[in-house]
FIRO-583533 format. One record per atom (N, C-alpha, C, O): x, z, y; residue number from 1; atom name. Coordinates in nm, 4 decimals, padded with zeros to 6 digits. Layout:
{{X,Z,Y},NUM,"CA"}
...
//
This chain:
{{-02.5012,-02.0156,00.5106},1,"N"}
{{-02.6432,-02.1167,00.4832},1,"CA"}
{{-02.7510,-02.0643,00.6365},1,"C"}
{{-02.7648,-01.9520,00.6850},1,"O"}
{{-02.8043,-02.1803,00.6732},2,"N"}
{{-02.8789,-02.1968,00.7767},2,"CA"}
{{-03.0273,-02.1905,00.7424},2,"C"}
{{-03.0609,-02.2764,00.6609},2,"O"}
{{-03.1228,-02.1108,00.7841},3,"N"}
{{-03.2557,-02.0966,00.7662},3,"CA"}
{{-03.3403,-02.1364,00.8800},3,"C"}
{{-03.3058,-02.0722,00.9792},3,"O"}
{{-03.4315,-02.2120,00.9032},4,"N"}
{{-03.5215,-02.1981,01.0210},4,"CA"}
{{-03.6799,-02.2167,00.9673},4,"C"}
{{-03.7211,-02.3237,00.9225},4,"O"}
{{-03.7452,-02.1198,00.9767},5,"N"}
{{-03.8869,-02.0925,00.9325},5,"CA"}
{{-03.9918,-02.1089,01.0323},5,"C"}
{{-04.1013,-02.0528,01.0347},5,"O"}
{{-03.9331,-02.2114,01.1317},6,"N"}
{{-04.0106,-02.2297,01.2415},6,"CA"}
{{-04.1311,-02.3316,01.2230},6,"C"}
{{-04.1129,-02.4523,01.2077},6,"O"}
{{-04.2824,-02.2580,01.2265},7,"N"}
{{-04.3779,-02.3444,01.2002},7,"CA"}
{{-04.5085,-02.3337,01.3209},7,"C"}
{{-04.6272,-02.3529,01.2945},7,"O"}
{{-04.4634,-02.3050,01.4321},8,"N"}
{{-04.5626,-02.3011,01.5452},8,"CA"}
{{-04.5414,-02.3730,01.6600},8,"C"}
{{-04.4620,-02.4670,01.6556},8,"O"}
{{-04.6140,-02.3382,01.7902},9,"N"}
{{-04.6109,-02.3977,01.8876},9,"CA"}
{{-04.4888,-02.3469,01.9717},9,"C"}
{{-04.4412,-02.2363,01.9463},9,"O"}
{{-04.4322,-02.4330,02.0809},10,"N"}
{{-04.3243,-02.3994,02.1484},10,"CA"}
{{-04.3433,-02.2803,02.2333},10,"C"}
{{-04.2458,-02.2345,02.2927},10,"O"}
{{-04.4789,-02.2168,02.2465},11,"N"}
{{-04.4476,-02.0689,02.3337},11,"CA"}
{{-04.4551,-01.9679,02.2199},11,"C"}
{{-04.4623,-01.8481,02.2471},11,"O"}
{{-04.4539,-02.0093,02.0965},12,"N"}
{{-04.4431,-01.8728,02.0009},12,"CA"}
{{-04.3118,-01.8483,01.9661},12,"C"}
{{-04.2228,-01.9300,01.9895},12,"O"}
{{-04.2918,-01.7366,01.9093},13,"N"}
{{-04.1489,-01.6728,01.8779},13,"CA"}
{{-04.0881,-01.7557,01.7538},13,"C"}
{{-04.1564,-01.7977,01.6604},13,"O"}
{{-03.9557,-01.7719,01.7667},14,"N"}
{{-03.8946,-01.8563,01.6784},14,"CA"}
{{-03.7512,-01.7798,01.6060},14,"C"}
{{-03.6617,-01.7371,01.6790},14,"O"}
{{-03.7443,-01.7704,01.4720},15,"N"}
{{-03.6418,-01.6961,01.4190},15,"CA"}
{{-03.5413,-01.7928,01.3390},15,"C"}
{{-03.5773,-01.8817,01.2618},15,"O"}
{{-03.4357,-01.7661,01.3649},16,"N"}
{{-03.3225,-01.8562,01.2977},16,"CA"}
{{-03.2260,-01.7474,01.2225},16,"C"}
{{-03.1805,-01.6465,01.2765},16,"O"}
{{-03.2065,-01.7827,01.1040},17,"N"}
{{-03.1586,-01.6801,01.0156},17,"CA"}
{{-03.0168,-01.7417,00.9598},17,"C"}
{{-03.0354,-01.8321,00.8783},17,"O"}
{{-02.8878,-01.7134,00.9850},18,"N"}
{{-02.7701,-01.7490,00.9459},18,"CA"}
{{-02.7059,-01.6459,00.8498},18,"C"}
{{-02.6656,-01.5373,00.8913},18,"O"}
{{-02.6975,-01.6837,00.7189},19,"N"}
{{-02.6085,-01.6122,00.6186},19,"CA"}
{{-02.4912,-01.6461,00.6149},19,"C"}
{{-02.4697,-01.7655,00.5941},19,"O"}
{{-02.3747,-01.5533,00.6336},20,"N"}
{{-02.2498,-01.5710,00.6265},20,"CA"}
{{-02.1989,-01.4859,00.5071},20,"C"}
{{-02.2341,-01.3694,00.4884},20,"O"}
{{-02.1153,-01.5525,00.4303},21,"N"}
{{-02.0188,-01.4801,00.3283},21,"CA"}
{{-01.8815,-01.5057,00.3457},21,"C"}
{{-01.8317,-01.6177,00.3571},21,"O"}
{{-01.8137,-01.3830,00.3475},22,"N"}
{{-01.6775,-01.3967,00.3929},22,"CA"}
{{-01.5727,-01.3025,00.2941},22,"C"}
{{-01.6224,-01.1988,00.2502},22,"O"}
{{-01.4691,-01.3248,00.2671},23,"N"}
{{-01.3712,-01.2304,00.1832},23,"CA"}
{{-01.2871,-01.1654,00.2723},23,"C"}
{{-01.2191,-01.2352,00.3474},23,"O"}
{{-01.2773,-01.0185,00.2790},24,"N"}
{{-01.1895,-00.9380,00.3519},24,"CA"}
{{-01.0642,-00.9047,00.2590},24,"C"}
{{-01.0872,-00.8448,00.1539},24,"O"}
{{-00.9354,-00.9392,00.2904},25,"N"}
{{-00.8466,-00.8883,00.1909},25,"CA"}
{{-00.7684,-00.7939,00.2761},25,"C"}
{{-00.7324,-00.8164,00.3916},25,"O"}
{{-00.7444,-00.6775,00.2014},26,"N"}
{{-00.7061,-00.5304,00.2544},26,"CA"}
{{-00.5936,-00.4943,00.1557},26,"C"}
{{-00.5894,-00.5218,00.0358},26,"O"}
{{-00.5067,-00.4300,00.2267},27,"N"}
{{-00.4177,-00.3599,00.1487},27,"CA"}
{{-00.4073,-00.2014,00.1778},27,"C"}
{{-00.4141,-00.1483,00.2886},27,"O"}
{{-00.3898,-00.1403,00.0574},28,"N"}
{{-00.4119,00.0048,00.0923},28,"CA"}
{{-00.3028,00.0951,00.0332},28,"C"}
{{-00.2759,00.1040,-00.0866},28,"O"}
{{-00.2419,00.1630,00.1373},29,"N"}
{{-00.1203,00.2286,00.1049},29,"CA"}
{{-00.1195,00.3986,00.1286},29,"C"}
{{-00.1500,00.4431,00.2392},29,"O"}
{{-00.0880,00.4753,00.0336},30,"N"}
{{-00.1016,00.5814,00.0750},30,"CA"}
{{00.0531,00.6623,00.0549},30,"C"}
{{00.1376,00.6122,-00.0193},30,"O"}
{{00.0751,00.7701,00.1167},31,"N"}
{{00.2164,00.8518,00.1170},31,"CA"}
{{00.2252,00.9278,-00.0285},31,"C"}
{{00.2236,01.0503,-00.0165},31,"O"}
{{00.2324,00.8892,-00.1368},32,"N"}
{{00.2250,00.9377,-00.2715},32,"CA"}
{{00.3401,01.0157,-00.2944},32,"C"}
{{00.3363,01.1214,-00.3574},32,"O"}
{{00.4411,00.9681,-00.2460},33,"N"}
{{00.5734,01.0641,-00.2622},33,"CA"}
{{00.5771,01.1502,-00.1972},33,"C"}
{{00.6541,01.2377,-00.2371},33,"O"}
{{00.5111,01.1762,-00.0803},34,"N"}
{{00.5233,01.3055,00.0257},34,"CA"}
{{00.4155,01.4265,-00.0235},34,"C"}
{{00.4122,01.5312,00.0412},34,"O"}
{{00.3438,01.4111,-00.1192},35,"N"}
{{00.2445,01.4801,-00.1782},35,"CA"}
{{00.3237,01.5243,-00.3040},35,"C"}
{{00.3849,01.4488,-00.3796},35,"O"}
{{00.3094,01.6975,-00.3166},36,"N"}
{{00.3678,01.7432,-00.4268},36,"CA"}
{{00.3022,01.7310,-00.5439},36,"C"}
{{00.3580,01.7445,-00.6528},36,"O"}
{{00.1785,01.7044,-00.5284},37,"N"}
{{00.0760,01.6830,-00.6604},37,"CA"}
{{00.0487,01.5681,-00.6835},37,"C"}
{{-00.0195,01.5440,-00.7832},37,"O"}
{{00.0985,01.4493,-00.5889},38,"N"}
{{00.0804,01.3054,-00.6156},38,"CA"}
{{-00.0537,01.2764,-00.5934},38,"C"}
{{-00.1120,01.1929,-00.6625},38,"O"}
{{-00.1138,01.3436,-00.4944},39,"N"}
{{-00.2223,01.2884,-00.4398},39,"CA"}
{{-00.2192,01.1988,-00.3094},39,"C"}
{{-00.1161,01.2082,-00.2428},39,"O"}
{{-00.3019,01.1268,-00.2708},40,"N"}
{{-00.3094,01.0519,-00.1648},40,"CA"}
{{-00.3834,01.1300,-00.0674},40,"C"}
{{-00.4996,01.1578,-00.0967},40,"O"}
{{-00.3325,01.1737,00.0527},41,"N"}
{{-00.4029,01.2226,00.1485},41,"CA"}
{{-00.4059,01.1550,00.2621},41,"C"}
{{-00.4412,01.2123,00.3652},41,"O"}
{{-00.3734,01.0361,00.2620},42,"N"}
{{-00.3977,00.9407,00.3910},42,"CA"}
{{-00.4079,00.7999,00.3391},42,"C"}
{{-00.3207,00.7478,00.2696},42,"O"}
{{-00.5376,00.7317,00.3831},43,"N"}
{{-00.5472,00.5751,00.3433},43,"CA"}
{{-00.5432,00.5218,00.4927},43,"C"}
{{-00.6069,00.5722,00.5852},43,"O"}
{{-00.4632,00.4180,00.5019},44,"N"}
{{-00.4331,00.3473,00.6131},44,"CA"}
{{-00.4940,00.1899,00.5851},44,"C"}
{{-00.4464,00.1415,00.4824},44,"O"}
{{-00.5789,00.1113,00.6485},45,"N"}
{{-00.5974,-00.0343,00.6431},45,"CA"}
{{-00.5934,-00.1192,00.7481},45,"C"}
{{-00.6921,-00.1150,00.8216},45,"O"}
{{-00.4982,-00.2032,00.7789},46,"N"}
{{-00.5094,-00.2699,00.8779},46,"CA"}
{{-00.5743,-00.4137,00.8625},46,"C"}
{{-00.5350,-00.4888,00.7733},46,"O"}
{{-00.6710,-00.4495,00.9480},47,"N"}
{{-00.7340,-00.5882,00.9417},47,"CA"}
{{-00.6642,-00.7128,01.0312},47,"C"}
{{-00.5834,-00.7091,01.1240},47,"O"}
{{-00.7038,-00.7795,00.9904},48,"N"}
{{-00.6271,-00.8759,01.0627},48,"CA"}
{{-00.7359,-01.0332,01.0572},48,"C"}
{{-00.8113,-01.0540,00.9621},48,"O"}
{{-00.7254,-01.1135,01.1566},49,"N"}
{{-00.8042,-01.2214,01.1297},49,"CA"}
{{-00.6892,-01.3502,01.1424},49,"C"}
{{-00.7257,-01.4668,01.1573},49,"O"}
{{-00.5688,-01.3161,01.1354},50,"N"}
{{-00.4934,-01.4338,01.1353},50,"CA"}
{{-00.4247,-01.4519,00.9944},50,"C"}
{{-00.4361,-01.3621,00.9111},50,"O"}
{{-00.3614,-01.5541,00.9696},51,"N"}
{{-00.2906,-01.5977,00.8677},51,"CA"}
{{-00.1728,-01.5226,00.8311},51,"C"}
{{-00.1453,-01.4960,00.7141},51,"O"}
{{-00.0892,-01.4814,00.9507},52,"N"}
{{00.0273,-01.4017,00.9334},52,"CA"}
{{00.0057,-01.2448,00.9111},52,"C"}
{{00.0976,-01.1645,00.9275},52,"O"}
{{-00.1033,-01.2135,00.8783},53,"N"}
{{-00.1455,-01.0722,00.8536},53,"CA"}
{{-00.0922,-00.9590,00.9271},53,"C"}
{{-00.0607,-00.8516,00.8758},53,"O"}
{{-00.0809,-00.9997,01.0943},54,"N"}
{{-00.0506,-00.9148,01.1577},54,"CA"}
{{-00.1527,-00.8289,01.2258},54,"C"}
{{-00.2428,-00.8931,01.2798},54,"O"}
{{-00.1599,-00.6904,01.2364},55,"N"}
{{-00.2748,-00.6032,01.2572},55,"CA"}
{{-00.3323,-00.6273,01.3880},55,"C"}
{{-00.2697,-00.6400,01.4932},55,"O"}
{{-00.4629,-00.6326,01.3704},56,"N"}
{{-00.5648,-00.5951,01.5084},56,"CA"}
{{-00.6472,-00.4909,01.5331},56,"C"}
{{-00.6881,-00.4603,01.6451},56,"O"}
{{-00.6790,-00.4217,01.4070},57,"N"}
{{-00.7575,-00.3138,01.3845},57,"CA"}
{{-00.6896,-00.2276,01.2677},57,"C"}
{{-00.6495,-00.2695,01.1591},57,"O"}
{{-00.6867,-00.0882,01.3203},58,"N"}
{{-00.6378,-00.0028,01.1893},58,"CA"}
{{-00.7657,00.0939,01.1561},58,"C"}
{{-00.8280,00.1528,01.2444},58,"O"}
{{-00.7946,00.1015,01.0232},59,"N"}
{{-00.8835,00.2206,00.9848},59,"CA"}
{{-00.8114,00.3053,00.8859},59,"C"}
{{-00.7571,00.2675,00.7822},59,"O"}
{{-00.8189,00.4193,00.9316},60,"N"}
{{-00.7560,00.5471,00.8740},60,"CA"}
{{-00.8365,00.6636,00.8379},60,"C"}
{{-00.9155,00.7195,00.9139},60,"O"}
{{-00.8087,00.7003,00.7032},61,"N"}
{{-00.9032,00.8385,00.6565},61,"CA"}
{{-00.8140,00.9394,00.5944},61,"C"}
{{-00.7335,00.9094,00.5062},61,"O"}
{{-00.8298,01.0654,00.6438},62,"N"}
{{-00.7783,01.1697,00.6032},62,"CA"}
{{-00.8753,01.2677,00.5410},62,"C"}
{{-00.9960,01.2482,00.5548},62,"O"}
{{-00.8274,01.3783,00.4693},63,"N"}
{{-00.9297,01.4635,00.4257},63,"CA"}
{{-00.9635,01.5528,00.5262},63,"C"}
{{-00.8827,01.5827,00.6142},63,"O"}
{{-01.0934,01.6052,00.5201},64,"N"}
{{-01.1630,01.6893,00.6338},64,"CA"}
{{-01.1897,01.8292,00.5796},64,"C"}
{{-01.2661,01.8246,00.4832},64,"O"}
{{-01.1515,01.9485,00.6111},65,"N"}
{{-01.1603,02.0829,00.5167},65,"CA"}
{{-01.3164,02.1069,00.5699},65,"C"}
{{-01.3547,02.0940,00.6861},65,"O"}
{{-01.3933,02.1437,00.4587},66,"N"}
{{-01.5069,02.2092,00.5004},66,"CA"}
{{-01.5285,02.3738,00.4755},66,"C"}
{{-01.6382,02.4282,00.4625},66,"O"}
{{-01.4187,02.4291,00.4726},67,"N"}
{{-01.4209,02.5673,00.4630},67,"CA"}
{{-01.2573,02.6034,00.5285},67,"C"}
{{-01.1614,02.5273,00.5408},67,"O"}
{{-01.2684,02.7243,00.5573},68,"N"}
{{-01.1529,02.8136,00.6155},68,"CA"}
{{-01.0544,02.8510,00.5260},68,"C"}
{{-01.0563,02.9632,00.4753},68,"O"}
{{-00.9476,02.7497,00.4945},69,"N"}
{{-00.8634,02.7818,00.3835},69,"CA"}
{{-00.7265,02.8738,00.4212},69,"C"}
{{-00.6486,02.9158,00.3355},69,"O"}
{{-00.7133,02.8960,00.5626},70,"N"}
{{-00.5972,02.9984,00.6313},70,"CA"}
{{-00.6575,03.1351,00.6638},70,"C"}
{{-00.5846,03.2298,00.6932},70,"O"}
{{-00.7765,03.1443,00.6591},71,"N"}
{{-00.8377,03.2751,00.6883},71,"CA"}
{{-00.8301,03.3043,00.8690},71,"C"}
{{-00.8574,03.4169,00.9108},71,"O"}
{{-00.7972,03.2104,00.9502},72,"N"}
{{-00.8171,03.2405,01.1015},72,"CA"}
{{-00.9524,03.2302,01.1646},72,"C"}
{{-00.9618,03.2205,01.2869},72,"O"}
{{-01.0689,03.2320,01.0787},73,"N"}
{{-01.2108,03.2178,01.1292},73,"CA"}
{{-01.2581,03.1038,01.2047},73,"C"}
{{-01.3492,03.1046,01.2874},73,"O"}
{{-01.1676,02.9788,01.1582},74,"N"}
{{-01.1947,02.8471,01.2363},74,"CA"}
{{-01.1519,02.7593,01.1222},74,"C"}
{{-01.0607,02.7840,01.0432},74,"O"}
{{-01.2393,02.6406,01.1241},75,"N"}
{{-01.2261,02.5194,01.0360},75,"CA"}
{{-01.1484,02.4293,01.1251},75,"C"}
{{-01.1986,02.4134,01.2364},75,"O"}
{{-01.0356,02.3659,01.1007},76,"N"}
{{-00.9667,02.2798,01.2089},76,"CA"}
{{-00.8597,02.1974,01.1160},76,"C"}
{{-00.8447,02.1978,00.9939},76,"O"}
{{-00.7980,02.1340,01.2094},77,"N"}
{{-00.6756,02.0228,01.1364},77,"CA"}
{{-00.5833,02.0943,01.0753},77,"C"}
{{-00.5037,02.0273,01.0095},77,"O"}
{{-00.5646,02.2332,01.0755},78,"N"}
{{-00.4442,02.3151,01.0000},78,"CA"}
{{-00.5263,02.3172,00.8626},78,"C"}
{{-00.4701,02.2676,00.7649},78,"O"}
{{-00.6503,02.3688,00.8476},79,"N"}
{{-00.7279,02.3679,00.7146},79,"CA"}
{{-00.7235,02.2319,00.6482},79,"C"}
{{-00.7352,02.2305,00.5256},79,"O"}
{{-00.7102,02.1332,00.7039},80,"N"}
{{-00.7330,02.0176,00.6366},80,"CA"}
{{-00.5966,01.9665,00.5607},80,"C"}
{{-00.6079,01.8762,00.4778},80,"O"}
{{-00.4730,02.0214,00.5872},81,"N"}
{{-00.3519,02.0051,00.5303},81,"CA"}
{{-00.3646,02.1042,00.4006},81,"C"}
{{-00.3013,02.0741,00.2994},81,"O"}
{{-00.4483,02.2256,00.4025},82,"N"}
{{-00.4195,02.3093,00.2872},82,"CA"}
{{-00.5504,02.2803,00.1867},82,"C"}
{{-00.5820,02.3726,00.1115},82,"O"}
{{-00.6169,02.1737,00.1827},83,"N"}
{{-00.7330,02.1578,00.0863},83,"CA"}
{{-00.6664,02.1544,-00.0500},83,"C"}
{{-00.5749,02.0728,-00.0609},83,"O"}
{{-00.6942,02.2237,-00.1490},84,"N"}
{{-00.6251,02.2089,-00.2947},84,"CA"}
{{-00.6843,02.1148,-00.3812},84,"C"}
{{-00.8042,02.0869,-00.3829},84,"O"}
{{-00.6055,02.0715,-00.4457},85,"N"}
{{-00.6827,01.9696,-00.5457},85,"CA"}
{{-00.8161,02.0361,-00.6371},85,"C"}
{{-00.8298,02.1465,-00.6898},85,"O"}
{{-00.9037,01.9192,-00.6300},86,"N"}
{{-01.0156,01.9567,-00.6977},86,"CA"}
{{-01.1512,02.0324,-00.6088},86,"C"}
{{-01.2615,02.0557,-00.6582},86,"O"}
{{-01.1168,02.0570,-00.4922},87,"N"}
{{-01.2205,02.1084,-00.3999},87,"CA"}
{{-01.2727,02.0210,-00.3192},87,"C"}
{{-01.2091,01.9281,-00.2696},87,"O"}
{{-01.4094,02.0475,-00.2973},88,"N"}
{{-01.4725,01.9554,-00.2003},88,"CA"}
{{-01.4183,01.9526,-00.0691},88,"C"}
{{-01.3637,02.0541,-00.0257},88,"O"}
{{-01.4284,01.8195,00.0200},89,"N"}
{{-01.4004,01.7970,00.1233},89,"CA"}
{{-01.4757,01.6970,00.1979},89,"C"}
{{-01.5470,01.6183,00.1357},89,"O"}
{{-01.4663,01.6917,00.3356},90,"N"}
{{-01.5117,01.5798,00.3932},90,"CA"}
{{-01.3915,01.4561,00.4351},90,"C"}
{{-01.2798,01.4456,00.3846},90,"O"}
{{-01.4454,01.3779,00.5307},91,"N"}
{{-01.3628,01.2962,00.5809},91,"CA"}
{{-01.3186,01.2822,00.7160},91,"C"}
{{-01.4110,01.2841,00.7972},91,"O"}
{{-01.2091,01.2693,00.7612},92,"N"}
{{-01.1800,01.2528,00.9032},92,"CA"}
{{-01.1597,01.0860,00.9316},92,"C"}
{{-01.0695,01.0311,00.8684},92,"O"}
{{-01.2152,01.0306,00.9951},93,"N"}
{{-01.2070,00.8599,01.0034},93,"CA"}
{{-01.1681,00.8405,01.1699},93,"C"}
{{-01.2192,00.8994,01.2652},93,"O"}
{{-01.0685,00.7455,01.1705},94,"N"}
{{-01.0437,00.6741,01.3019},94,"CA"}
{{-01.0031,00.5309,01.2877},94,"C"}
{{-00.9382,00.4724,01.2010},94,"O"}
{{-01.0574,00.4939,01.3926},95,"N"}
{{-01.0323,00.3127,01.4098},95,"CA"}
{{-00.9392,00.2836,01.5391},95,"C"}
{{-00.9629,00.3385,01.6467},95,"O"}
{{-00.8529,00.2112,01.5246},96,"N"}
{{-00.8079,00.1695,01.6616},96,"CA"}
{{-00.7644,00.0188,01.6669},96,"C"}
{{-00.7342,-00.0442,01.5655},96,"O"}
{{-00.7638,-00.0309,01.7875},97,"N"}
{{-00.7396,-00.1790,01.7910},97,"CA"}
{{-00.6125,-00.1795,01.8576},97,"C"}
{{-00.5660,-00.0882,01.9259},97,"O"}
{{-00.5522,-00.3080,01.8275},98,"N"}
{{-00.4125,-00.3455,01.8665},98,"CA"}
{{-00.4170,-00.4788,01.9212},98,"C"}
{{-00.4826,-00.5745,01.8800},98,"O"}
{{-00.3504,-00.4734,02.0044},99,"N"}
{{-00.2816,-00.6413,02.0372},99,"CA"}
{{-00.1230,-00.6685,02.0529},99,"C"}
{{-00.0763,-00.7615,02.1187},99,"O"}
{{-00.0592,-00.5868,01.9923},100,"N"}
{{00.0623,-00.6062,01.9635},100,"CA"}
{{00.1172,-00.6967,01.8530},100,"C"}
{{00.2221,-00.7608,01.8589},100,"O"}
{{00.0243,-00.6919,01.7445},101,"N"}
{{00.0195,-00.7838,01.6420},101,"CA"}
{{00.1598,-00.7371,01.5415},101,"C"}
{{00.2216,-00.8248,01.4811},101,"O"}
{{00.1949,-00.6107,01.5333},102,"N"}
{{00.3075,-00.5774,01.4636},102,"CA"}
{{00.2321,-00.5861,01.2943},102,"C"}
{{00.1251,-00.6412,01.2686},102,"O"}
{{00.3071,-00.5278,01.2130},103,"N"}
{{00.2669,-00.5158,01.0819},103,"CA"}
{{00.3422,-00.3960,01.0425},103,"C"}
{{00.4552,-00.3729,01.0854},103,"O"}
{{00.2643,-00.3023,00.9415},104,"N"}
{{00.2960,-00.1857,00.8960},104,"CA"}
{{00.4149,-00.2086,00.8132},104,"C"}
{{00.3994,-00.3087,00.7432},104,"O"}
{{00.5438,-00.1429,00.7945},105,"N"}
{{00.6473,-00.1489,00.6960},105,"CA"}
{{00.6216,-00.0599,00.6095},105,"C"}
{{00.6260,00.0517,00.6614},105,"O"}
{{00.5918,-00.0571,00.4803},106,"N"}
{{00.5837,00.0535,00.3653},106,"CA"}
{{00.7117,00.1261,00.3550},106,"C"}
{{00.7165,00.2490,00.3509},106,"O"}
{{00.8046,00.0575,00.3513},107,"N"}
{{00.9481,00.1333,00.2981},107,"CA"}
{{00.9856,00.2122,00.4262},107,"C"}
{{01.0609,00.3083,00.4104},107,"O"}
{{00.9339,00.1776,00.5742},108,"N"}
{{00.9907,00.2650,00.6895},108,"CA"}
{{00.8664,00.3473,00.7192},108,"C"}
{{00.8764,00.4475,00.7900},108,"O"}
{{00.7761,00.3180,00.6797},109,"N"}
{{00.6706,00.3912,00.7238},109,"CA"}
{{00.6097,00.3949,00.8590},109,"C"}
{{00.5323,00.4777,00.9071},109,"O"}
{{00.6642,00.2813,00.9128},110,"N"}
{{00.6383,00.2681,01.0770},110,"CA"}
{{00.5614,00.1217,01.0903},110,"C"}
{{00.5389,00.0490,00.9935},110,"O"}
{{00.5294,00.0949,01.2114},111,"N"}
{{00.4873,-00.0505,01.2535},111,"CA"}
{{00.6362,-00.1285,01.3024},111,"C"}
{{00.7224,-00.0730,01.3706},111,"O"}
{{00.6425,-00.2510,01.2572},112,"N"}
{{00.7405,-00.3072,01.3213},112,"CA"}
{{00.7015,-00.4533,01.3544},112,"C"}
{{00.6044,-00.5090,01.3031},112,"O"}
{{00.7869,-00.5127,01.4464},113,"N"}
{{00.7738,-00.6614,01.4808},113,"CA"}
{{00.8196,-00.7538,01.3796},113,"C"}
{{00.9241,-00.7188,01.3247},113,"O"}
{{00.7707,-00.8585,01.3420},114,"N"}
{{00.8088,-00.9582,01.2689},114,"CA"}
{{00.8538,-01.0767,01.3373},114,"C"}
{{00.8913,-01.1746,01.2729},114,"O"}
//
């Protein structure tokens, strides 16, 4: 939708507003079989602007420990893997951009060319 609310002279400020609606189709896969408790410990979303669904950007989220689970007096990635079911945690978020246009194979667990 385009909206132009201009009603002044040429030397006055003009505001043009475009309202865009779109649908983002995503697939979310987690390595459930790798977890002994059946918990999803990693979420990965590949974004694409083309019809072939080849990745252009990847967004990944994993749990981030908020306390020291292994008793080494520091909270780091080792503690992230030790977060127990039902405990509070934060999130590690990463974004990566790609130009190789591969796709993620859920059966192989890797990026492949099609």
